[in-house]
C-alpha positions, 0 to 999 in steps of 0.5 A: 416874733417879738421885736426887741426895739419896736420904734427904734429909728433905722434910719434919720436924715438930720440938718447936720448931714443935709449941711454937709452934703450942701457943702459938697454939692454946692460949697456952702451951708443953707439958710433956714428957708433952704433948710425947709425947702429940701426938707419938703422935697426930703419928704416928698422923694423918701415918701414917694418912692418908700413902696420901691425901697420896701420892694427891694428889701424884701425882694433881697430877703426872699433872694437870700433865704433861697440861697 
């Protein structure tokens, strides 16, 4: 099966998204140093949990096909 847009981004988090969450959680925007710390945390968290995420996605697909 050929995919129409194989390089399409499926999920992204922008600095604007991060700043919105910071304002909601800590009541202020982050500075450059804090943004870099957050970036490292996001990368670690997403890469650490990506196997679990894919497993959940594919499990849902298989369950949906059976029903």
